[in-house]
C-alpha positions in Angstrom: 0.0 0.0 0.0 2.9 2.3 -0.7 0.9 4.3 -3.2 -1.6 5.4 -0.4 1.2 7.3 1.3 1.2 10.0 -1.4 -1.5 12.6 -1.0 -2.0 13.1 -4.7 -2.8 9.3 -5.1 -5.8 9.8 -2.7 -7.2 12.4 -5.0 -6.3 10.3 -8.1 -8.1 7.2 -6.7 -11.1 9.2 -5.6 -11.4 10.8 -9.1 -10.9 7.5 -10.8 -13.6 5.7 -8.8 -16.1 8.4 -9.4 -15.4 8.2 -13.1 -15.7 4.4 -13.0 -19.2 4.7 -11.5 -20.6 7.6 -13.5 -19.3 6.8 -17.0 -20.9 3.3 -17.4 -24.1 4.6 -15.6 -24.6 7.1 -18.4 -23.0 5.0 -21.1 -25.6 2.2 -20.7 -28.3 4.5 -22.0 -26.2 5.7 -24.9 -25.4 2.1 -25.9 -29.1 1.2 -25.7 -30.0 4.2 -27.9 -27.2 3.4 -30.4 -25.4 6.6 -29.6 -22.1 5.0 -28.4 -20.0 7.7 -30.0 -21.9 10.6 -28.5 -19.4 10.9 -25.7 -16.6 11.2 -28.2 -18.4 14.1 -29.9 -19.1 15.8 -26.6 -15.4 15.5 -25.7 -14.5 17.4 -28.8 -16.9 20.2 -28.0 -15.7 20.3 -24.3 -12.2 21.2 -25.6 -13.5 24.6 -26.5 -14.6 25.1 -22.9 -11.2 24.1 -21.6 -9.5 26.6 -23.9 -12.0 29.3 -22.9 -11.4 28.6 -19.2 -7.6 29.2 -19.7 -8.3 32.3 -21.8 -10.6 33.8 -19.1 -8.5 32.5 -16.2 -11.4 30.6 -14.8 -11.9 26.9 -13.8 -11.5 24.9 -17.0 -13.6 22.0 -15.7 -16.6 24.3 -15.0 -16.2 26.1 -18.3 -15.9 22.8 -20.1 -19.1 21.6 -18.4 -21.0 24.7 -19.6 -19.8 24.4 -23.2 -20.3 20.6 -23.2 -23.9 21.0 -22.0 -24.7 23.5 -24.7 -23.0 21.3 -27.3 -24.9 18.2 -26.1 -28.2 19.9 -26.3 -27.4 21.0 -29.8 -26.5 17.4 -30.7 -29.8 16.1 -29.4 -31.8 18.7 -31.2 -29.9 17.9 -34.4 -30.6 14.2 -33.8 -34.3 14.8 -33.2 -34.9 17.3 -36.0 -32.0 16.9 -38.4 -32.6 15.0 -41.7 -30.2 14.4 -44.5 -27.7 17.0 -43.4 -27.8 16.2 -39.7 -24.5 14.2 -39.9 -22.7 17.1 -41.6 -23.9 19.5 -38.9 -22.7 17.1 -36.2 -19.3 16.7 -37.9 -18.9 20.5 -38.0 -19.8 20.8 -34.4 -17.3 18.1 -33.4 -14.3 19.4 -35.4 -15.1 23.0 -34.7 -15.1 22.3 -30.9 -11.7 20.7 -31.0 -10.2 23.4 -33.3 -11.7 26.1 -31.1 -10.2 24.6 -28.0 -6.7 24.4 -29.5 -7.0 28.0 -30.8 -8.2 29.4 -27.5 -5.6 27.5 -25.5 -2.8 29.1 -27.6 -4.3 32.5 -27.3 -4.3 32.4 -23.5 -1.4 33.5 -21.4 -1.5 30.5 -19.1 -2.2 27.8 -21.6 0.4 25.5 -23.1 0.8 22.2 -25.0 1.3 20.5 -21.7 -2.1 21.7 -20.5 -3.7 20.7 -23.7 -2.2 17.2 -23.5 -3.4 16.7 -19.9 -7.0 17.4 -20.8 -6.9 15.4 -24.1 -5.4 12.2 -22.5 -5.9 12.8 -18.8 -3.4 13.5 -16.0 -4.3 12.1 -12.6 -1.1 13.4 -11.0 -2.3 17.0 -11.6 -5.7 16.6 -10.0 -6.1 19.3 -7.4 -8.4 19.7 -4.4 -10.5 22.1 -6.3 -10.8 19.5 -9.2 -11.9 16.9 -6.7 -14.6 19.2 -5.3 -15.9 19.9 -8.8 -15.8 16.2 -9.8 -17.7 15.2 -6.7 -20.4 17.7 -7.3 -20.8 16.7 -11.0 -20.7 13.0 -10.2 -23.4 13.5 -7.6 -25.6 15.1 -10.2 -25.0 12.2 -12.7 -25.8 9.6 -10.1 -28.9 11.4 -8.9 -30.3 11.4 -12.5 -29.2 7.9 -13.6 -30.4 6.2 -10.3 -33.4 8.5 -9.5 -34.9 8.4 -13.0 -33.7 4.9 -14.0 -37.2 3.6 -14.9 -38.0 6.6 -17.1 -34.5 6.6 -18.8 -34.9 2.8 -19.4 -38.2 3.4 -21.1 -37.0 6.0 -23.5 -33.8 4.0 -24.2 -35.8 0.9 -25.2 -38.7 2.5 -27.1 -39.3 6.2 -27.5 -42.7 5.8 -29.1 -44.0 3.5 -26.4 -42.6 5.9 -23.7 -44.4 8.8 -25.4 -47.7 6.9 -25.5 -47.4 6.2 -21.7 -47.2 9.9 -21.1 -43.5 10.3 -20.4 -41.9 13.7 -21.4 -39.7 12.0 -24.0 -38.1 15.2 -25.4 -37.2 16.5 -21.9 -35.8 13.1 -20.9 -33.7 12.9 -24.1 -32.3 16.4 -23.4 -31.6 15.3 -19.8 -29.6 12.2 -21.0 -27.6 14.5 -23.3 -26.8 16.9 -20.5 -25.9 14.1 -18.2 -23.6 12.7 -20.8 -21.9 16.1 -21.1 -21.4 16.3 -17.4 -19.9 12.8 -17.3 -17.4 13.8 -20.0 -16.2 16.7 -18.0 -16.0 14.5 -14.9 -13.9 11.9 -16.7 -11.6 14.2 -18.7 -9.1 14.6 -15.8 -8.8 10.8 -15.5 -8.9 9.4 -19.0 -8.9 12.5 -21.1 -11.4 14.0 -23.6 -10.3 11.7 -26.4 -10.7 8.5 -24.5 -13.7 9.2 -22.3 -16.1 7.6 -24.8 -14.4 4.3 -24.4 -15.0 4.3 -20.6 -18.7 5.0 -21.2 -19.1 2.2 -23.8 -16.6 -0.6 -23.2 -17.7 -1.6 -19.6 -21.3 -1.7 -20.8 -20.4 -3.8 -23.9 -18.4 -6.1 -21.7 -21.2 -6.6 -19.2 -23.7 -7.3 -22.0 -21.7 -10.3 -23.0 -22.8 -12.3 -20.0 -26.0 -10.6 -18.7 -29.5 -10.6 -20.0 -31.3 -7.9 -17.8 -30.9 -4.2 -17.9 -30.5 -4.0 -14.1 -27.8 -6.6 -13.9 -26.0 -5.1 -16.9 -26.0 -1.7 -15.1 -24.6 -3.1 -11.9 -21.9 -5.2 -13.6 -20.9 -2.3 -15.9 -20.4 0.0 -13.0 -18.4 -2.7 -11.2 -16.2 -3.2 -14.2 -15.8 0.6 -14.5 -14.7 0.9 -10.9 -12.4 -2.1 -11.2 -10.5 -0.9 -14.3 -10.2 2.7 -13.2 -8.9 1.7 -9.8 -6.5 -0.9 -11.2 -5.3 1.4 -14.0 -4.6 4.2 -11.5 -2.5 1.9 -9.3 -0.7 0.4 -12.4 0.2 3.9 -13.7 1.7 4.7 -10.3 4.0 1.7 -10.2 4.8 1.4 -13.9 4.9 5.1 -14.8 2.5 4.7 -17.7 -0.3 7.0 -18.9 -3.4 6.3 -16.6 -6.0 7.1 -19.3 -4.6 4.7 -21.8 -4.0 2.0 -19.1 -7.6 2.2 -17.9 -9.0 1.9 -21.4 -6.8 -1.0 -22.3 -7.8 -2.8 -19.1 -11.4 -2.3 -20.0 -10.8 -3.8 -23.5 -9.1 -6.8 -21.9 -12.1 -7.3 -19.6 -14.4 -7.1 -22.7 -12.3 -9.7 -24.6 -12.3 -12.0 -21.5 -16.0 -11.8 -21.0 -16.6 -12.3 -24.7 -14.7 -15.6 -24.6 -16.6 -16.6 -21.5 -19.9 -15.8 -23.1 -19.9 -18.7 -25.6 -19.7 -21.6 -23.1 -22.3 -19.8 -20.9 -24.7 -19.5 -23.9 -24.3 -23.2 -24.6 -24.9 -24.0 -21.0 -28.1 -21.9 -21.0 -29.2 -23.6 -24.2 -28.7 -27.1 -22.7 -30.6 -26.1 -19.6 -33.5 -24.8 -21.7 -33.6 -28.0 -23.8 -33.6 -30.1 -20.6 -36.3 -28.0 -19.0 -38.5 -28.3 -22.2 -38.0 -32.0 -22.3 -39.0 -32.4 -18.7 -42.1 -30.3 -19.3 -43.0 -32.5 -22.3 -42.7 -35.6 -20.2 -45.0 -34.2 -17.6 -47.8 -33.3 -20.1 -50.5 -36.1 -20.3 -50.9 -37.3 -23.9 -47.5 -36.3 -24.9 -45.6 -38.5 -27.3 -42.6 -38.3 -25.1 -44.6 -39.5 -22.1 -45.1 -42.8 -23.8 -48.9 -42.4 -24.1 -50.8 -42.7 -27.4 -51.9 -39.6 -29.0 -55.1 -39.6 -31.1 -54.8 -37.6 -34.4 
């Protein structure tokens, strides 16, 4: 437990665990809605907020949150109302966000390429007490939404039309998912970086789906995987002096591959159990051919 003796590792582990919980909690809804790359797009837009924060000498995390929320709302509106040119508008939004961030960073007096790299790929060693306070507040909001409104969010993720018929405010909930995703991106950018945050929102969920069948179990397992890989990746980066963001994402991919390999024998076992159960039911039915009784046609 040598790593726990360094104060900065306390902050790093806390930030990593919070990201491990929040990223899959939001990512499961994006995966269900086939919007797995939305986090990547929000990360590009949030870069403008980071650059603006340095230019205005304000907290980059809060500024990135504000810009990312505006960008995520714009993405959702384009998705809902955009037609043939919706993909072009989204592409311009993504690339414009990244270009704007780089430009604003270079125009600021305090910004540098080192600052830019730390936000693009994460830098746990530079997480400050102020960052931890911000991350805790934002993570609390994400968990409040994803846990408190889990039934409503599940409904719109599975079938928007059915949710609308039941009286749910689908448009408002869709915007809330987009805003929550934007907040999650800014929570995670200090840990895995803006360019890798989407992987942490998607890969743990995809890994959990390999061996689970229900939404609730997938949610719990995805969060457990997220916490496991972020904690393990943080500790590994301390001892091996490797980038924490890349380490965390690679560990998540390793877990995905392992569970994918495990899923095949589990599926065969389930199939055998179902066949055996069906056979037992047939034997128990009076008049069944399998029960040995004659059947009149």
